Structures are given as structure tokens and as C-alpha cells.
C-alpha positions in Angstrom: 54.2 -0.3 -91.8 53.1 -3.5 -93.8 50.8 -4.3 -96.1 47.2 -4.9 -94.5 44.7 -7.7 -94.9 41.4 -6.8 -93.2 38.5 -9.4 -92.8 35.1 -7.9 -92.5 31.5 -8.7 -91.1 29.1 -6.0 -92.1 26.3 -7.8 -91.1 27.8 -10.0 -88.0 26.1 -13.1 -87.9 23.2 -12.7 -89.8 22.7 -15.3 -92.5 20.0 -16.3 -94.6 20.6 -19.9 -94.6 20.7 -22.6 -91.7 24.3 -24.7 -92.2 24.5 -27.4 -89.7 28.0 -26.8 -88.9 28.0 -23.3 -88.9 31.0 -22.1 -86.9 30.2 -18.6 -86.8 26.8 -19.7 -85.2 29.0 -20.9 -82.3 31.3 -18.2 -82.1 29.1 -15.4 -81.7 26.4 -17.3 -79.1 29.8 -17.7 -77.0 30.5 -13.8 -76.6 28.0 -11.3 -74.6 26.4 -9.7 -77.8 25.3 -12.4 -80.3 24.8 -9.9 -82.9 26.3 -6.9 -84.0 23.7 -5.7 -86.7 24.6 -3.8 -89.8 27.9 -1.6 -89.9 26.4 1.8 -90.4 28.4 4.6 -92.5 30.3 6.3 -89.7 31.9 3.0 -88.7 32.5 2.1 -92.5 34.2 5.2 -93.0 36.3 5.3 -90.1 37.2 1.7 -91.2 38.3 2.5 -94.2 40.2 5.8 -92.7 42.0 3.5 -90.5 42.9 1.0 -92.9 44.8 3.8 -95.1 46.1 5.6 -92.4 47.9 2.3 -91.1 49.0 0.2 -94.4 51.8 0.7 -96.9 52.0 -0.9 -100.3 48.8 -2.5 -100.4 45.2 -2.8 -98.6 43.2 -6.2 -99.1 39.4 -6.0 -98.1 37.8 -9.4 -97.8 33.7 -9.7 -96.3 32.5 -12.4 -94.5 29.6 -13.5 -92.4 27.0 -14.5 -91.5 26.0 -13.6 -95.3 27.5 -10.8 -96.3 25.2 -9.9 -99.2 22.8 -9.4 -96.8 24.5 -5.7 -96.6 23.0 -4.9 -99.9 24.6 -3.6 -103.0 24.7 0.2 -101.7 26.7 -1.0 -98.6 29.4 -2.2 -101.4 28.8 0.5 -103.9 29.6 3.1 -100.7 32.6 1.0 -99.4 34.2 1.4 -102.5 33.5 5.2 -102.7 35.4 5.7 -99.6 38.1 3.5 -100.3 38.7 5.7 -103.3 38.2 8.7 -101.3 41.1 7.6 -98.4 43.3 5.9 -101.0 45.8 9.2 -101.3 48.7 7.3 -101.7 47.5 5.1 -104.4 47.9 1.7 -102.5 47.1 -1.1 -104.3 43.6 -2.4 -103.0 42.0 -5.9 -103.8 38.6 -7.2 -102.7 37.1 -10.3 -102.3 33.8 -11.6 -100.5 32.5 -14.9 -99.1 29.0 -15.7 -99.8 26.9 -18.5 -99.1 25.8 -17.7 -103.2 22.1 -18.1 -102.1 21.2 -14.4 -103.5 23.6 -13.5 -105.7 21.4 -11.0 -108.0 22.3 -9.8 -111.6 23.3 -6.5 -110.3 25.4 -7.9 -107.3 27.3 -10.1 -109.6 28.1 -7.0 -112.1 28.9 -4.8 -109.4 31.4 -7.6 -108.1 33.0 -7.7 -111.7 33.0 -4.3 -112.4 35.1 -3.8 -109.2 37.3 -6.8 -109.5 36.0 -8.6 -106.3 37.0 -12.3 -105.9 34.1 -14.4 -104.8 34.3 -17.1 -103.0 31.0 -19.4 -103.1 30.2 -22.3 -100.6 29.8 -25.3 -102.0 29.8 -28.9 -100.3 30.8 -31.1 -102.7 27.9 -33.4 -104.2 24.4 -32.3 -104.5 23.4 -35.0 -102.1 25.5 -33.9 -99.2 25.1 -29.9 -100.0 21.5 -30.2 -99.5 21.8 -32.2 -96.3 24.2 -29.7 -94.8 23.4 -26.5 -96.5 20.1 -25.1 -95.5 17.7 -22.3 -95.9 15.8 -20.7 -93.7 12.9 -23.3 -94.1 14.9 -26.4 -94.0 14.9 -26.8 -97.7 18.2 -27.6 -99.6 20.0 -24.8 -101.5 22.1 -26.7 -104.2 20.1 -25.3 -107.1 20.0 -21.6 -105.6 23.9 -22.0 -105.4 24.5 -23.1 -109.0 22.3 -20.2 -110.0 24.2 -18.2 -108.4 27.7 -19.2 -109.5 25.9 -19.0 -113.5 25.6 -15.4 -112.6 29.2 -14.9 -112.0 29.7 -16.5 -114.9 27.7 -14.7 -117.1 29.1 -11.3 -115.5 32.9 -12.2 -116.0 33.0 -12.1 -112.1 36.0 -14.0 -111.1 35.6 -17.0 -107.9 36.2 -19.5 -106.4 34.5 -22.7 -104.6 34.9 -23.3 -100.9 34.1 -26.7 -99.5 34.0 -27.4 -95.9 35.2 -30.7 -95.2 32.5 -32.3 -92.9 32.3 -36.3 -92.4 30.3 -37.0 -95.0 32.8 -34.7 -98.0 35.7 -36.6 -96.0 34.0 -39.7 -97.1 33.6 -39.0 -100.3 36.8 -37.2 -101.2 37.2 -38.6 -104.6 33.3 -37.9 -105.5 33.2 -34.5 -104.2 36.4 -33.5 -106.1 35.0 -34.6 -109.3 31.9 -32.5 -108.7 33.7 -29.3 -108.0 36.8 -29.7 -110.3 35.6 -28.0 -113.3 35.2 -24.7 -111.3 39.0 -24.5 -111.3 39.7 -22.8 -108.2 38.7 -25.0 -104.9 39.4 -24.8 -101.3 39.1 -27.3 -99.1 38.0 -26.3 -95.5 37.9 -29.1 -92.4 35.0 -28.4 -90.2 35.6 -27.5 -86.9 33.6 -28.3 -83.7 32.0 -25.9 -81.3 34.3 -24.6 -78.6 32.1 -26.9 -76.5 34.0 -30.0 -78.4 30.2 -31.5 -78.6 30.4 -34.3 -81.5 27.7 -33.9 -84.3 27.1 -36.7 -87.3 28.9 -34.1 -89.6 32.1 -33.6 -87.2 35.2 -34.9 -88.9 37.4 -37.3 -87.8 41.2 -37.6 -88.2 40.9 -41.4 -90.0 38.4 -39.5 -92.7 40.4 -36.4 -93.0 43.5 -38.5 -93.4 42.1 -40.5 -96.3 40.2 -37.0 -97.7 43.6 -35.6 -98.2 45.1 -39.2 -100.1 42.2 -38.9 -102.4 42.3 -35.5 -103.1 46.1 -35.3 -103.8 45.8 -38.3 -106.3 43.3 -36.1 -108.2 45.0 -32.8 -107.8 48.2 -34.7 -109.4 46.4 -36.4 -112.1 44.6 -33.2 -113.1 48.3 -31.7 -113.4 49.4 -34.3 -115.4 47.0 -34.4 -117.7 47.5 -30.6 -118.4 44.2 -29.6 -117.1 45.7 -28.0 -113.6 43.3 -27.3 -110.3 44.3 -25.2 -108.0 43.3 -26.5 -104.3 44.4 -24.0 -101.6 45.9 -26.7 -99.4 48.0 -28.5 -101.9 48.9 -25.4 -103.6 50.7 -24.2 -100.0 52.1 -27.4 -99.7 53.7 -26.9 -103.3 55.0 -23.7 -102.2 56.4 -25.1 -99.0 58.4 -27.7 -100.8 59.9 -25.4 -103.2 61.5 -23.6 -100.7 58.5 -20.4 -100.2 56.4 -19.0 -97.6 52.4 -20.3 -97.4 50.1 -17.9 -97.7 47.5 -19.5 -95.9 47.4 -18.5 -92.4 46.7 -22.1 -91.0 49.9 -23.2 -92.7 52.5 -20.4 -91.5 53.7 -21.9 -87.9 52.3 -19.0 -85.9 49.4 -16.7 -85.9 49.6 -13.7 -87.6 46.9 -10.4 -87.2 44.6 -9.7 -90.1 42.3 -7.6 -88.1 38.7 -9.0 -88.1 36.1 -6.4 -88.0 32.8 -6.9 -86.6 29.8 -4.8 -87.9 30.3 -2.4 -84.6 33.7 -1.2 -85.7 35.2 -4.0 -83.4 38.5 -5.4 -84.2 39.4 -9.1 -83.2 43.0 -10.7 -84.3 40.9 -13.9 -86.0 37.9 -15.2 -87.3 38.0 -18.0 -85.2 38.3 -15.6 -82.3 35.6 -12.9 -82.4 35.0 -13.2 -78.5 34.8 -10.9 -75.9 38.7 -12.2 -74.3 40.1 -11.2 -77.8 38.7 -7.8 -78.3 41.5 -5.5 -79.5 39.5 -2.3 -79.6 37.3 -0.3 -82.4 38.0 1.6 -85.1 35.4 4.1 -83.8 37.7 4.8 -80.9 41.4 3.5 -81.7 43.8 3.2 -84.6 45.2 0.3 -85.7 48.5 0.7 -84.8 47.7 0.8 -81.2 45.3 -2.2 -81.4 48.1 -4.0 -83.1 50.8 -3.2 -80.1 48.1 -4.1 -77.8 48.7 -6.3 -74.9 45.8 -8.9 -76.3 47.3 -8.9 -79.8 50.7 -9.7 -78.6 49.4 -12.5 -76.6 47.3 -13.7 -79.2 50.6 -13.8 -81.7 53.0 -15.1 -79.1 50.7 -18.1 -77.7 50.1 -19.3 -81.0 53.8 -20.5 -81.4 53.7 -23.0 -78.5 53.6 -26.6 -79.5 53.7 -30.0 -78.0 56.7 -31.6 -77.3 56.1 -34.1 -79.7 55.7 -31.8 -82.5 59.5 -30.9 -82.0 60.8 -34.2 -82.9 58.4 -35.0 -85.7 59.9 -35.2 -89.1 57.0 -33.8 -90.6 56.8 -30.3 -88.7 58.2 -28.2 -91.6 55.5 -29.0 -93.3 52.7 -29.5 -90.8 54.0 -26.3 -88.5 51.5 -27.2 -86.3 48.3 -26.3 -88.1 46.0 -24.1 -87.4 45.7 -22.5 -83.5 41.9 -23.8 -83.4 42.7 -27.2 -84.6 44.6 -27.4 -81.2 41.7 -26.5 -78.5 41.2 -26.8 -76.0 44.0 -25.4 -74.2 45.0 -26.7 -70.8 47.0 -24.1 -68.5 48.1 -22.0 -71.2 49.6 -24.7 -73.4 47.6 -26.0 -76.8 46.6 -30.0 -77.3 47.9 -31.8 -80.0 46.4 -30.7 -83.4 43.5 -33.0 -83.8 44.3 -33.7 -87.2 47.9 -34.6 -86.4 47.0 -38.2 -87.7 45.6 -37.1 -90.6 48.7 -35.5 -91.6 51.2 -38.1 -90.4 49.0 -40.8 -92.8 49.1 -38.0 -95.6 52.7 -37.3 -95.7 53.9 -41.3 -95.0 52.1 -42.2 -97.8 52.4 -39.5 -100.5 55.1 -37.1 -99.3 57.4 -38.8 -102.1 54.7 -38.0 -104.5 54.5 -34.8 -103.4 58.0 -33.4 -104.1 58.1 -35.1 -107.4 54.8 -33.1 -108.4 56.5 -29.9 -106.9 59.4 -30.3 -109.3 57.5 -30.8 -112.0 55.6 -27.7 -111.4 58.6 -25.9 -110.8 60.1 -26.9 -113.9 56.6 -26.5 -116.3 57.1 -22.6 -118.2 54.2 -20.7 -116.6 51.0 -20.7 -119.3 50.3 -17.9 -121.2 48.6 -14.6 -120.2 
């Protein structure tokens, strides 16, 4: 069997913040059970046992939410303990956690550093934008609290990156948002998605603004590399990989959906965190092994339908770079066929205006010797 990547929601949809655009609040509202509570030890044990029975080579566990730190430090201590117990073949194990950074204690940061968790912290560009969109339960901005959490991660030597959701306000201030965040060096900009119902909000990202955002951030990315102070941004890094003939690691840029096993708190398994819906539930680790779930009809259908693209895509000169984009950006589907990626115009404009420079930068990256470790 292949290496295993598993995403885990230990507290389901529970969160200590009230971000205005939270996609998982919409996902969980579109299923029979909105929240499955906190994962219990029996389910945790079954999940870890199934993971090591399935995988070869490597196992990656990534914790998300909701807000995964609400599970508490003892949860993660027990999880690492069970991982060591069941990893009888000494597979390579990696951990990651995506957090809003609101409640990163010294004890938690020390644990994350000691056990080499890669910690993603959500920060939305500038203080002004962040505090308007990422609110606590009392409706107050959270920038200062999140910056304190990042400072704790740094003090304890924990590896971290910054994730920024690209809403319309972020896209319209792309340069300022890059400048605000580039000191963290490892960045990830993720386009905001609309609810399944398709309703638009003031923060909803438009194709026009996203196209300009891609141009603005590439210009900063390119300048940072040439100044000898490179900044890693996941999407742009993946474009460089594609231009250099390598496979992208970003699932939304691969051209088809894989199956990385999303585990909800009750042990239910789904093919993707954008589709943690009753119609895509593959099974439960308390009852069924991962191999059987991988081979089930729902899993096959999820993978195969992601290959469908509008006819226009086949003739597009940018298909090798775009590959149709993330399945979620092609909602809603009609008669089992996807719509055009809602950011098609964004990508076309970006490639029209910057592809020549992207190719040149990729060649420079390939030619530059790696930095000493």
C-alpha cells in the first residue's frame, strides 16, 4: 500500500472563534449531525491502528477543525503515545496541526516543538483585515492574541507557517498583505470558497480581484527570490514545480482528486475536508479498515468524477498548469458534470501576464545551488 496522509478533526466543528467566512461551519450545517463532539480514546486508538495497518513507507497525521487545540494537550500526548505503540514497522511519521492560534499555551507550543509538529497558523493579511473577519466568540478582533501565539511558537522553536484565506478584502490589498506576512517566510494563500448554496457575501472573492492578487503576490515572490530573501508560498511553489517538470504536491493543483482520508471526531471517514457530507461518508474506523473504504463505490466515484472538465478546458493552452483546479471551485455540478472553475478568468489573466516571467524564475531556481543546511 502507499504512504498515508490522514486529516483528523478531533473536535469536529467546535471552535473558539467566529470567522465570518468559515467554510466548515457551512459544511457541517449541510449534514444530519452538525458536530460529533470530541474524539474519544477508543476511536483514536482504532484510527491509529487502522492507519499503520494500511500504510507503507510513511504516515502523515494532520489535525484541523473546527479548532483542534480545543481537544487539549492530553489528547495529543495520548495520540503520539499510540502512534509509537502501533508503529511496529518503524514507518516515517510526520505531524501537522492547523490552528487559529487563539489559545496556543506555552505547554502546547513546547509539545509541538518537541514532537516536531508543523503548525499552521491562520492570519489574514493585515491587522485591519484580520480583525474585521477573524473574530472571537465575543465579536472582537483576534490579531493581538494570534501574534502572541506565534511568538510562543518561536520561543519554543516550533516549526510553523502562516495560512491566509484570500477574501475580497485580502485580494484587493495583495501587496500590503504579502508585505505584512512575508516576515514569516512560509506562507499559504487559500482562496475563500462560497457556501454550497452559492450565496455571495461582502467578503466573497471575485475572479477579477483574485487574478490581480495572483499577479501582485507573484511579483513580490519573484522580487524576494532575486533579492536573496526567498519566501515560500505554497501555490507559487507548486507552479514552479510544474514548470520544472515535477508533480505538484498541492491536491487542488494535481488535476484530479486523490483520497487522503478525512477523519471526523466519531471516526467517520470522508475523501476530502471540503466534502465531509453524509453523501460522501466512506465508513468508520471503529467498524471498517481503510483498504475497504478506499475500494468502496463512493471513493471510486469521488475520484473519477473529479476528472470531468468542461469541453473548453481541453483546448486551453494553460491546462498543463491549471489542470482544472480544485473540484470545490467547480461547484455547483449539473447532471453529474462540473461547471467551469470559478477562477478560470483569474488564472487565464495571471498566466497571460506572468507566465514568461514564471518560466524564467523557475529556470533560475533550478540553476541556483541549494542553501547549506
